[in-house]
Kinemage of the C-alpha trace (Angstrom):
@kinemage 1
@onewidth
@group {chain A} dominant
@subgroup {mainchain}
@vectorlist {calphas} color= white
{ca met a 1} P 0.178 0.216 0.215
{ca lys a 2} L 0.630 3.849 -0.383
{ca phe a 3} L 0.414 6.437 2.371
{ca gly a 4} L 0.140 9.595 1.223
{ca ile a 5} L 3.657 10.952 1.400
{ca asp a 6} L 4.549 8.241 -1.027
{ca arg a 7} L 1.660 9.254 -3.367
{ca leu a 8} L 3.036 12.909 -3.313
{ca ile a 9} L 6.384 11.883 -4.442
{ca ala a 10} L 6.075 9.111 -6.907
{ca glu a 11} L 3.046 11.220 -8.789
{ca pro a 12} L 4.244 14.679 -9.984
{ca glu a 13} L 0.469 15.364 -11.338
{ca leu a 14} L -0.393 15.355 -7.265
{ca arg a 15} L 2.552 17.925 -7.041
{ca lys a 16} L 1.248 20.608 -9.537
{ca pro a 17} L -0.834 22.787 -7.304
{ca leu a 18} L 2.721 23.311 -5.056
{ca glu a 19} L 4.533 24.646 -7.994
{ca gly a 20} L 5.486 28.497 -7.203
{ca arg a 21} L 3.884 28.086 -3.753
{ca arg a 22} L 5.801 28.198 -0.465
{ca val a 23} L 5.448 24.939 1.731
{ca ala a 24} L 5.727 23.638 5.050
{ca leu a 25} L 5.156 20.525 6.681
{ca val a 26} L 4.064 19.534 10.241
{ca ala a 27} L 6.092 16.126 10.957
{ca his a 28} L 7.276 13.985 13.885
{ca pro a 29} L 9.842 11.414 13.505
{ca ala a 30} L 7.321 8.776 12.057
{ca ser a 31} L 6.604 11.007 9.166
{ca val a 32} L 8.823 8.645 7.204
{ca thr a 33} L 8.284 7.573 3.374
{ca gln a 34} L 8.274 3.859 2.774
{ca asp a 35} L 12.431 3.651 2.554
{ca leu a 36} L 12.456 5.219 5.967
{ca thr a 37} L 13.694 8.953 4.663
{ca his a 38} L 12.331 11.983 6.676
{ca ser a 39} L 9.492 13.558 4.883
{ca leu a 40} L 11.238 16.668 5.618
{ca asp a 41} L 14.046 15.111 3.389
{ca ala a 42} L 12.454 13.726 0.792
{ca leu a 43} L 9.915 16.797 0.143
{ca ala a 44} L 13.390 18.937 -0.136
{ca ala a 45} L 14.613 16.840 -2.519
{ca leu a 46} L 12.007 17.299 -5.024
{ca pro a 47} L 12.942 18.922 -8.221
{ca gly a 48} L 10.723 22.653 -7.478
{ca met a 49} L 9.384 21.945 -4.233
{ca lys a 50} L 9.777 25.379 -2.317
{ca leu a 51} L 10.003 24.563 1.404
{ca ser a 52} L 9.809 27.092 3.723
{ca ala a 53} L 9.154 26.338 6.883
{ca ala a 54} L 8.381 22.906 9.263
{ca phe a 55} L 6.451 22.501 12.617
{ca gly a 56} L 6.870 20.151 15.281
{ca pro a 57} L 3.868 18.889 17.491
{ca gln a 58} L 4.156 17.640 20.899
{ca his a 59} L 7.222 15.624 21.542
{ca gly a 60} L 9.096 17.379 19.138
{ca leu a 61} L 9.975 17.348 15.350
{ca arg a 62} L 12.774 14.961 16.437
{ca gly a 63} L 10.079 13.104 19.304
{ca asp a 64} L 13.029 14.291 21.731
{ca lys a 65} L 10.534 14.763 24.337
{ca gln a 66} L 9.592 12.140 26.652
{ca asp a 67} L 6.672 13.427 29.153
{ca asn a 68} L 3.601 15.537 28.534
{ca met a 69} L 4.398 19.503 29.433
{ca val a 70} L 7.575 18.799 27.850
{ca glu a 71} L 7.711 21.956 25.576
{ca ser a 72} L 10.126 22.308 22.356
{ca pro a 73} L 11.852 25.339 21.129
{ca asp a 74} L 11.812 26.656 17.888
{ca phe a 75} L 14.618 26.032 15.683
{ca asp a 76} L 16.444 26.528 12.474
{ca asp a 77} L 17.035 23.586 10.149
{ca pro a 78} L 20.464 22.945 9.848
{ca met a 79} L 20.517 20.899 6.750
{ca his a 80} L 17.563 22.730 5.403
{ca gly a 81} L 17.587 25.941 6.186
{ca val a 82} L 14.007 26.591 6.810
{ca pro a 83} L 12.725 27.492 10.468
{ca val a 84} L 11.362 24.887 12.823
{ca phe a 85} L 8.258 26.316 14.526
{ca ser a 86} L 6.691 24.606 17.757
{ca leu a 87} L 3.796 23.189 18.591
{ca tyr a 88} L 3.818 22.841 22.066
{ca gly a 89} L 6.484 25.186 23.785
{ca glu a 90} L 5.336 28.851 24.049
{ca val a 91} L 2.299 28.598 21.766
{ca arg a 92} L 0.091 25.777 20.489
{ca arg a 93} L -1.734 27.222 18.157
{ca pro a 94} L 0.207 28.240 14.733
{ca thr a 95} L 1.097 32.552 15.315
{ca gly a 96} L 0.697 34.791 12.776
{ca gln a 97} L 4.399 35.060 12.124
{ca ser a 98} L 4.783 31.244 11.413
{ca met a 99} L 1.633 31.452 9.024
{ca his a 100} L 3.632 33.911 6.941
{ca thr a 101} L 6.136 31.966 6.071
{ca phe a 102} L 3.987 29.688 3.965
{ca asp a 103} L 1.305 29.393 1.349
{ca val a 104} L 0.399 25.467 1.543
{ca val a 105} L 1.308 23.454 4.401
{ca leu a 106} L 1.316 19.647 4.684
{ca ile a 107} L 0.290 17.822 7.592
{ca asp a 108} L 2.034 14.596 7.681
{ca leu a 109} L 1.775 12.699 11.232
{ca gln a 110} L 0.798 9.474 12.267
{ca asp a 111} L -1.806 9.166 14.510
{ca leu a 112} L -2.890 6.490 16.795
{ca gly a 113} L -6.835 6.755 16.432
{ca cys a 114} L -7.324 8.068 19.534
{ca arg a 115} L -8.887 11.481 20.723
{ca ile a 116} L -6.579 12.255 23.728
{ca tyr a 117} L -3.688 11.913 20.787
{ca thr a 118} L -2.971 15.544 20.594
{ca phe a 119} L -1.657 15.512 17.255
{ca val a 120} L -5.632 15.327 16.568
{ca thr a 121} L -6.068 19.024 18.578
{ca thr a 122} L -2.923 20.268 16.004
{ca leu a 123} L -4.737 19.259 13.531
{ca leu a 124} L -7.883 21.294 14.185
{ca tyr a 125} L -5.862 24.111 15.762
{ca val a 126} L -3.629 24.524 11.962
{ca leu a 127} L -6.910 24.115 9.976
{ca glu a 128} L -8.300 27.383 12.485
{ca ala a 129} L -4.674 29.356 11.639
{ca ala a 130} L -5.204 28.509 7.862
{ca ala a 131} L -8.644 29.546 7.548
{ca gln a 132} L -7.966 33.186 9.190
{ca his a 133} L -5.241 33.433 7.305
{ca gly a 134} L -5.776 31.811 3.991
{ca lys a 135} L -3.733 29.258 3.792
{ca ala a 136} L -4.293 25.974 2.640
{ca val a 137} L -4.251 22.486 3.647
{ca trp a 138} L -3.375 19.271 2.594
{ca val a 139} L -3.226 15.665 4.723
{ca leu a 140} L -0.904 13.501 3.605
{ca asp a 141} L -2.805 10.112 4.736
{ca arg a 142} L -1.758 7.977 7.218
{ca pro a 143} L -3.698 4.391 8.695
{ca asn a 144} L -4.835 4.681 11.855
{ca pro a 145} L -3.630 1.924 13.162
{ca val a 146} L -6.425 0.753 15.337
{ca gly a 147} L -8.689 0.636 12.007
{ca arg a 148} L -12.348 1.496 12.260
{ca pro a 149} L -13.816 0.848 15.569
{ca val a 150} L -15.631 2.452 17.887
{ca glu a 151} L -15.207 3.039 21.500
{ca gly a 152} L -15.847 5.454 24.449
{ca leu a 153} L -18.295 8.166 26.002
{ca thr a 154} L -18.244 11.500 23.846
{ca leu a 155} L -16.483 14.498 25.209
{ca arg a 156} L -18.998 16.981 26.998
{ca pro a 157} L -19.541 20.765 25.781
{ca gly a 158} L -17.404 22.994 27.887
{ca trp a 159} L -14.495 20.046 27.988
{ca glu a 160} L -12.205 21.164 25.432
{ca ser a 161} L -8.431 20.683 25.834
{ca phe a 162} L -5.620 20.146 23.849
{ca val a 163} L -6.357 16.567 24.597
{ca gly a 164} L -10.261 17.353 23.625
{ca ala a 165} L -10.548 18.931 19.874
{ca gly a 166} L -14.311 18.348 19.531
{ca pro a 167} L -17.188 16.134 20.605
{ca ile a 168} L -15.532 12.858 19.581
{ca pro a 169} L -15.501 9.337 21.481
{ca met a 170} L -12.204 8.402 22.794
{ca arg a 171} L -11.741 5.816 19.942
{ca his a 172} L -12.474 7.573 16.953
{ca gly a 173} L -12.115 5.506 13.834
{ca leu a 174} L -11.286 7.463 11.340
{ca thr a 175} L -7.785 8.473 9.619
{ca leu a 176} L -6.400 12.030 10.046
{ca gly a 177} L -7.412 13.051 6.401
{ca glu a 178} L -10.722 12.194 7.478
{ca leu a 179} L -10.746 13.582 10.837
{ca gly a 180} L -9.789 16.838 8.770
{ca arg a 181} L -12.847 16.389 6.619
{ca trp a 182} L -15.228 16.075 9.935
{ca phe a 183} L -13.626 19.317 11.561
{ca val a 184} L -14.362 21.438 8.502
{ca arg a 185} L -17.891 20.436 8.464
{ca his a 186} L -18.568 20.349 11.995
{ca phe a 187} L -16.668 23.455 12.821
{ca asp a 188} L -17.610 25.368 9.183
{ca leu a 189} L -14.395 26.189 8.372
{ca asp a 190} L -13.840 28.310 4.994
{ca val a 191} L -10.264 26.564 4.461
{ca asp a 192} L -8.594 25.112 1.079
{ca tyr a 193} L -8.488 21.339 2.520
{ca arg a 194} L -7.250 18.586 0.379
{ca val a 195} L -6.604 15.284 1.553
{ca ile a 196} L -3.943 12.837 -0.814
{ca glu a 197} L -5.088 9.715 0.181
{ca met a 198} L -3.663 6.463 0.451
{ca gln a 199} L -3.748 3.528 -1.857
{ca gly a 200} L -4.570 -0.268 -0.416
{ca trp a 201} L -5.940 0.562 2.932
{ca arg a 202} L -7.367 -2.340 4.447
{ca pro a 203} L -8.864 -1.254 7.958
{ca asp a 204} L -10.978 -4.607 8.201
{ca glu a 205} L -8.219 -7.220 7.058
{ca gly a 206} L -5.291 -9.275 9.359
{ca pro a 207} L -3.468 -9.442 10.837
{ca gly a 208} L -3.107 -5.400 11.065
{ca phe a 209} L -6.511 -4.423 10.927
{ca gly a 210} L -5.609 -0.386 10.035
{ca trp a 211} L -1.563 -0.971 10.299
{ca pro a 212} L -0.414 -2.607 7.109
{ca leu a 213} L 2.153 -5.423 9.317
{ca gly a 214} L 4.639 -6.784 7.002
{ca glu a 215} L 4.949 -4.133 4.772
{ca arg a 216} L 5.353 -0.541 6.388
{ca val a 217} L 7.830 -0.725 9.170
{ca trp a 218} L 6.561 0.844 12.314
{ca val a 219} L 8.623 3.922 13.807
{ca asn a 220} L 7.157 5.681 16.944
{ca pro a 221} L 5.081 8.846 16.532
{ca ser a 222} L 5.688 9.528 20.255
{ca pro a 223} L 8.217 7.980 22.258
{ca asn a 224} L 5.833 5.962 24.357
{ca ala a 225} L 4.700 4.381 21.563
{ca pro a 226} L 6.460 1.566 20.443
{ca asn a 227} L 4.187 -0.724 18.942
{ca leu a 228} L 1.402 -1.781 17.228
{ca trp a 229} L 0.117 -3.696 20.438
{ca met a 230} L 0.629 -0.101 22.388
{ca ala a 231} L -1.914 1.204 20.066
{ca arg a 232} L -4.330 -0.618 20.107
{ca ala a 233} L -4.780 -0.516 23.636
{ca tyr a 234} L -4.322 3.195 24.180
{ca ala a 235} L -7.814 4.200 23.863
{ca gly a 236} L -8.178 2.648 27.496
{ca thr a 237} L -4.236 2.827 29.263
{ca val a 238} L -3.988 6.672 28.074
{ca met a 239} L -6.554 7.089 31.503
{ca leu a 240} L -3.689 6.126 33.626
{ca glu a 241} L -2.442 9.291 32.989
{ca gly a 242} L -5.111 10.605 34.858
{ca thr a 243} L -4.256 8.134 37.681
{ca thr a 244} L -1.330 7.137 40.559
{ca leu a 245} L -1.112 3.305 39.027
{ca ser a 246} L 1.944 3.683 36.637
{ca glu a 247} L 0.918 3.183 32.892
{ca gly a 248} L 4.295 1.902 32.533
{ca arg a 249} L 6.270 4.119 31.685
{ca gly a 250} L 10.107 3.633 32.121
{ca thr a 251} L 9.494 0.009 31.443
{ca thr a 252} L 10.119 -1.584 27.839
{ca arg a 253} L 6.474 -2.220 27.631
{ca pro a 254} L 4.433 1.436 28.135
{ca leu a 255} L 0.731 1.735 27.770
{ca glu a 256} L 0.425 -2.045 27.439
{ca leu a 257} L 0.160 -2.543 31.479
{ca phe a 258} L -0.715 -0.962 34.596
{ca gly a 259} L 0.261 -1.556 38.382
{ca ala a 260} L 1.260 0.195 41.900
{ca pro a 261} L 3.358 -0.722 44.670
{ca asp a 262} L 0.407 -1.366 46.988
{ca ile a 263} L -2.450 -3.084 44.586
{ca asp a 264} L -2.532 -7.327 44.493
{ca ala a 265} L -2.504 -7.580 40.374
{ca arg a 266} L -3.655 -11.065 40.592
{ca ala a 267} L -6.412 -10.113 42.850
{ca val a 268} L -7.281 -7.151 40.299
{ca ala a 269} L -7.387 -8.920 37.312
{ca ala a 270} L -9.998 -11.443 38.897
{ca glu a 271} L -12.337 -9.251 40.036
{ca met a 272} L -12.344 -7.575 36.397
{ca arg a 273} L -13.171 -11.071 35.139
{ca arg a 274} L -15.894 -11.707 38.023
{ca leu a 275} L -17.645 -7.725 37.709
{ca ala a 276} L -17.857 -8.026 33.406
{ca pro a 277} L -16.071 -11.202 31.631
{ca glu a 278} L -18.073 -9.898 28.119
{ca trp a 279} L -15.742 -6.842 28.616
{ca leu a 280} L -12.482 -8.622 28.290
{ca ala a 281} L -12.998 -10.364 25.043
{ca gly a 282} L -10.553 -10.151 22.035
{ca cys a 283} L -7.346 -9.600 24.543
{ca ala a 284} L -5.657 -11.591 27.524
{ca leu a 285} L -5.110 -10.272 30.897
{ca arg a 286} L -1.446 -11.149 32.532
{ca asp a 287} L -0.399 -10.851 36.411
{ca cys a 288} L 3.568 -9.522 35.838
{ca trp a 289} L 5.705 -7.571 38.071
{ca phe a 290} L 8.096 -4.199 37.026
{ca glu a 291} L 9.820 -1.600 38.326
{ca pro a 292} L 9.789 1.873 36.328
{ca thr a 293} L 12.563 3.579 35.779
{ca phe a 294} L 11.903 6.818 35.918
{ca his a 295} L 8.398 8.145 35.995
{ca lys a 296} L 5.683 7.150 38.634
{ca his a 297} L 6.423 4.507 41.635
{ca val a 298} L 10.369 4.657 39.701
{ca lys a 299} L 12.432 2.302 41.246
{ca gln a 300} L 9.624 0.348 43.315
{ca leu a 301} L 8.654 -2.812 42.264
{ca cys a 302} L 5.076 -2.611 41.126
{ca ala a 303} L 2.182 -5.381 40.521
{ca gly a 304} L 1.005 -4.919 37.193
{ca val a 305} L -1.885 -6.191 34.569
{ca gln a 306} L -0.425 -6.383 30.773
{ca ile a 307} L -3.036 -6.208 28.340
{ca his a 308} L -2.022 -8.329 25.581
{ca thr a 309} L -3.444 -7.723 22.062
{ca glu a 310} L -1.171 -9.988 19.539
{ca gly a 311} L -1.069 -13.438 18.806
{ca pro a 312} L -4.209 -15.824 18.769
{ca val a 313} L -6.027 -14.159 21.443
{ca tyr a 314} L -6.887 -11.312 19.719
{ca asp a 315} L -10.025 -10.373 18.320
{ca his a 316} L -10.031 -7.195 16.369
{ca ala a 317} L -14.183 -7.050 16.967
{ca arg a 318} L -14.586 -7.381 19.877
{ca phe a 319} L -11.742 -6.259 22.033
{ca arg a 320} L -12.706 -2.700 23.208
{ca pro a 321} L -9.735 -1.142 25.099
{ca trp a 322} L -11.540 1.665 26.880
{ca arg a 323} L -13.906 -0.506 28.875
{ca val a 324} L -11.118 -3.246 29.406
{ca gln a 325} L -9.527 0.353 31.577
{ca ala a 326} L -12.505 1.478 33.073
{ca leu a 327} L -13.185 -2.301 34.832
{ca ala a 328} L -9.656 -2.163 36.209
{ca phe a 329} L -10.472 0.886 37.683
{ca lys a 330} L -13.660 -0.218 38.756
{ca ala a 331} L -11.736 -3.823 40.263
{ca ile a 332} L -9.829 -1.764 42.212
{ca arg a 333} L -12.433 0.727 43.707
{ca arg a 334} L -14.370 -2.606 44.776
{ca leu a 335} L -11.437 -4.148 46.741
{ca tyr a 336} L -9.787 -0.872 48.036
{ca pro a 337} L -12.696 1.522 48.327
{ca asp a 338} L -10.286 4.257 49.630
{ca tyr a 339} L -7.594 3.762 46.858
{ca pro a 340} L -6.151 7.336 46.098
{ca leu a 341} L -6.772 6.347 42.499
{ca trp a 342} L -7.578 9.759 41.011
{ca arg a 343} L -4.248 11.913 40.691
{ca asp a 344} L -4.355 15.601 40.989
{ca phe a 345} L -1.947 17.678 38.947
{ca pro a 346} L -1.666 20.213 36.179
{ca tyr a 347} L -2.451 17.793 33.184
{ca glu a 348} L -1.975 19.427 29.513
{ca tyr a 349} L -2.427 22.841 30.584
{ca glu a 350} L -5.532 22.198 32.227
{ca leu a 351} L -5.113 23.515 36.040
{ca glu a 352} L -8.462 23.506 37.505
{ca lys a 353} L -9.734 19.932 36.431
{ca leu a 354} L -9.268 16.441 37.255
{ca ala a 355} L -6.632 14.995 35.061
{ca ile a 356} L -9.139 11.755 34.337
{ca asp a 357} L -12.066 14.610 33.564
{ca val a 358} L -9.806 16.135 31.211
{ca ile a 359} L -8.960 12.750 29.756
{ca asn a 360} L -12.295 11.543 29.144
{ca gly a 361} L -13.930 14.797 28.221
{ca gly a 362} L -16.097 14.994 31.236
{ca pro a 363} L -16.788 13.465 34.485
{ca gly a 364} L -18.977 10.442 33.774
{ca leu a 365} L -16.475 7.646 33.636
{ca arg a 366} L -14.915 9.063 36.903
{ca glu a 367} L -18.220 9.317 38.942
{ca trp a 368} L -19.161 5.537 37.317
{ca val a 369} L -15.394 4.101 38.880
{ca asp a 370} L -16.581 5.888 42.301
{ca asp a 371} L -20.035 5.394 42.514
{ca pro a 372} L -20.534 1.941 45.235
{ca ala a 373} L -23.837 1.312 43.222
{ca ala a 374} L -22.950 1.660 39.685
{ca glu a 375} L -22.756 -1.897 37.386
{ca pro a 376} L -20.925 -2.279 34.066
{ca ala a 377} L -23.917 -2.332 32.519
{ca asp a 378} L -24.708 1.475 33.471
{ca leu a 379} L -21.276 2.520 32.073
{ca asp a 380} L -21.971 -0.007 28.875
{ca ala a 381} L -25.883 2.329 28.336
{ca leu a 382} L -24.114 5.387 28.353
{ca ala a 383} L -21.125 4.859 26.116
{ca arg a 384} L -23.182 2.660 23.119
{ca thr a 385} L -25.468 5.952 22.819
{ca asp a 386} L -22.479 8.121 22.312
{ca glu a 387} L -20.682 5.273 20.110
{ca ala a 388} L -23.833 5.078 17.841
{ca ala a 389} L -24.293 8.513 17.520
{ca trp a 390} L -20.605 9.112 16.664
{ca leu a 391} L -21.359 5.941 13.954
{ca glu a 392} L -23.472 8.285 12.297
{ca ala a 393} L -21.878 12.069 12.562
{ca arg a 394} L -18.494 10.513 10.886
{ca arg a 395} L -20.568 8.918 7.574
{ca glu a 396} L -20.226 11.737 5.656
{ca ala a 397} L -16.108 11.940 6.634
{ca leu a 398} L -15.435 8.698 5.762
{ca ile a 399} L -13.001 8.927 2.317
{ca tyr a 400} L -11.637 4.690 2.611
């Protein structure tokens, strides 16, 4: 199959509208061609390409920033001599100064198919700035590595943030190009928008179900996104960032597991199976031990549970990572009613709201976990309503 960047390079007719225009690129380390050339280098090598600027999202153009709220500076690219503006530094929206450096901006970002992944919000912010300044936006489309399934509660009004660009469920099931189409329609943006589509993307086919396993190399789009298995679990395990539990940062399997020094992981997994075994379909839980080398519970032995989404146990249609992680929280609350589960700290520049609520786009998940009378069926009913509504809302944005 071909990604958008590969088609733009291979098909000169696609590039004709760029002739004589200044071109900028929004990219990160996973912005590579099929032969692993970084998109910035590949574009700069094209005859007639007037590359005038670049932008780096969260974690930076080079992907060197490890954690959330660790900002990247602006700099000048030493090889190509163009300014590189940070969209996760002093500003998170493109400034007027940076918008005057180009006529067309190409967005070549590998998403993970999850609302909270900040490249989604960066796309919206670039679209809004382009509409204001009369610039064109092209998305060089890439696969949604977790395919088409939809899951989670929709972000509630008033809960918009850098990890919540709009009324989207946690797992949206769109490519970045399709999300751009939805943003343009939903926010009624007057912007020259174009998607350089992929060829041969088959999100319903195994074994990748969204990611072309065996065809394309996985490059980390952010430091803690090391493989497809993490991407599959991420729409659930990202909620761990709003808790005192370790999400495995500082281990070799970040965001595929959770744990803490003061829980009985085997008891947690057993309680999960007791509460809602149907929510655990399509994956396997394994109790494990780990000692983070940095971040939460650094150098402490943690009892944990790993969520396995590889091998014969994986069922793409049945696996629901958001429910799996929600169930883990509920199990911990049932076993340890007074456990200090929710982390109280600034999260993605939201200073007055609990991180778990910012992540979920509202307090609904947390309230369900903390309510002793609430059962899995109660959360399931809320989520199913939102998921059905999103399946309908996203329909016009679909390309593939």
